[in-house]
C-alpha positions as CSV (number, residue, x, y, z in Angstrom):
1,M,-35.2,-5.8,194.2
2,V,-31.6,-4.7,194.3
3,Q,-32.2,-2.6,197.3
4,N,-33.9,-5.5,199.1
5,F,-31.0,-7.8,198.2
6,K,-28.4,-5.3,199.5
7,K,-30.2,-4.9,202.8
8,S,-30.5,-8.7,203.1
9,L,-26.8,-9.2,202.4
10,K,-25.8,-6.6,205.0
11,K,-27.9,-8.2,207.7
12,S,-26.9,-11.7,207.0
13,L,-24.2,-13.4,209.0
14,L,-23.6,-16.0,206.2
15,P,-20.9,-15.8,203.6
16,P,-22.0,-13.9,200.5
17,K,-22.6,-17.0,198.3
18,A,-24.8,-18.6,201.0
19,A,-26.6,-15.3,201.7
20,L,-27.4,-15.0,198.0
21,Q,-28.8,-18.5,197.8
22,K,-30.9,-17.9,200.9
23,F,-32.2,-14.6,199.5
24,L,-33.1,-16.1,196.2
25,M,-34.9,-19.0,197.8
26,Q,-37.1,-16.6,199.9
27,Y,-37.6,-14.3,196.9
28,R,-38.8,-17.1,194.7
29,R,-41.2,-18.4,197.4
30,T,-42.7,-15.0,198.3
31,L,-46.2,-14.4,196.9
32,L,-46.8,-11.7,194.4
33,S,-49.9,-9.5,194.0
34,S,-51.4,-12.3,191.8
35,G,-51.3,-14.7,194.7
36,L,-48.6,-16.9,193.1
37,S,-44.9,-16.9,193.7
38,P,-42.3,-16.5,191.0
39,S,-41.4,-20.3,191.3
40,E,-45.1,-21.2,190.8
41,L,-45.3,-19.0,187.7
42,L,-42.1,-20.5,186.3
43,N,-42.4,-24.1,187.3
44,G,-46.1,-24.5,188.0
45,R,-45.4,-25.5,191.6
46,Q,-44.0,-24.0,194.8
47,I,-40.4,-25.0,195.5
48,S,-39.8,-26.8,198.8
49,T,-37.6,-25.7,201.6
50,K,-36.3,-27.4,204.7
51,I,-39.3,-26.4,206.7
52,D,-41.6,-28.1,204.2
53,V,-39.9,-31.4,205.0
54,L,-40.8,-31.0,208.7
55,K,-44.3,-29.7,208.2
56,P,-45.7,-30.3,204.7
57,S,-48.4,-28.0,203.4
58,V,-52.1,-29.2,203.2
59,P,-52.1,-29.4,199.3
60,H,-48.9,-31.5,199.5
61,I,-50.4,-33.9,202.0
62,M,-53.6,-34.2,199.9
63,L,-51.6,-34.9,196.8
64,H,-49.5,-37.5,198.6
65,K,-52.7,-39.2,199.9
66,E,-54.3,-39.3,196.4
67,S,-51.2,-40.7,194.7
68,K,-50.5,-43.2,197.5
69,K,-51.6,-46.7,196.5
70,V,-52.1,-49.7,198.7
71,N,-49.4,-52.3,198.3
72,R,-50.6,-55.7,197.2
73,S,-48.9,-57.3,200.2
74,E,-50.7,-55.0,202.5
75,Q,-54.0,-55.9,200.9
76,A,-53.2,-59.6,201.3
77,L,-52.2,-59.1,204.9
78,N,-55.4,-57.2,205.7
79,S,-57.5,-60.0,204.1
80,F,-56.3,-62.7,206.6
81,K,-58.9,-63.7,209.1
82,F,-57.9,-65.7,212.2
83,R,-60.2,-67.9,214.2
84,V,-59.9,-69.7,217.5
85,G,-58.4,-73.1,216.9
86,D,-56.3,-72.0,213.9
87,P,-52.7,-73.5,214.1
88,C,-49.9,-71.1,215.2
89,Y,-46.4,-71.5,213.9
90,A,-43.1,-69.9,215.0
91,K,-39.8,-69.7,213.2
92,V,-37.1,-71.5,215.2
93,F,-33.5,-70.5,214.7
94,S,-31.6,-73.3,216.5
95,T,-28.0,-74.5,216.0
96,R,-25.5,-73.3,213.4
97,S,-25.4,-76.8,211.9
98,E,-28.9,-76.3,210.5
99,K,-28.6,-74.1,207.4
100,S,-32.2,-72.9,207.3
101,P,-34.6,-72.1,210.1
102,K,-37.7,-74.3,210.7
103,W,-41.3,-73.5,211.2
104,V,-42.6,-75.3,214.3
105,Q,-46.3,-75.6,215.3
106,M,-46.7,-73.9,218.7
107,G,-50.3,-74.7,219.3
108,T,-53.6,-73.1,218.3
109,S,-54.7,-69.5,218.4
110,S,-56.8,-68.5,221.4
111,Y,-57.3,-64.9,220.5
112,H,-60.2,-63.8,218.3
113,Q,-61.1,-60.3,217.2
114,G,-63.6,-60.1,214.4
115,I,-61.0,-59.1,211.8
């Protein structure tokens, strides 16, 4: 490991402290013969890098999908059903003298898509 570190430090254009951090990050993420990295053995998970933010791994995506819960407001929004003839309202922001905007009926809906 010391020999690998010395080679890495010589090749790096970064300052020594930054080169050390970069080397340790890569070393901790590199898979061992067991198929796990040192960070996985120590922490039980793979440490993330900048590239992981741009392109997450498949297990990370699946974990995020499983833990993601639908917000109640999204459920309520998805439960609305609009029909032809339902009243349509718009929020009107008029003069500064009026302290709060008003909802004004604009007509009825003419669009229907079996929602």
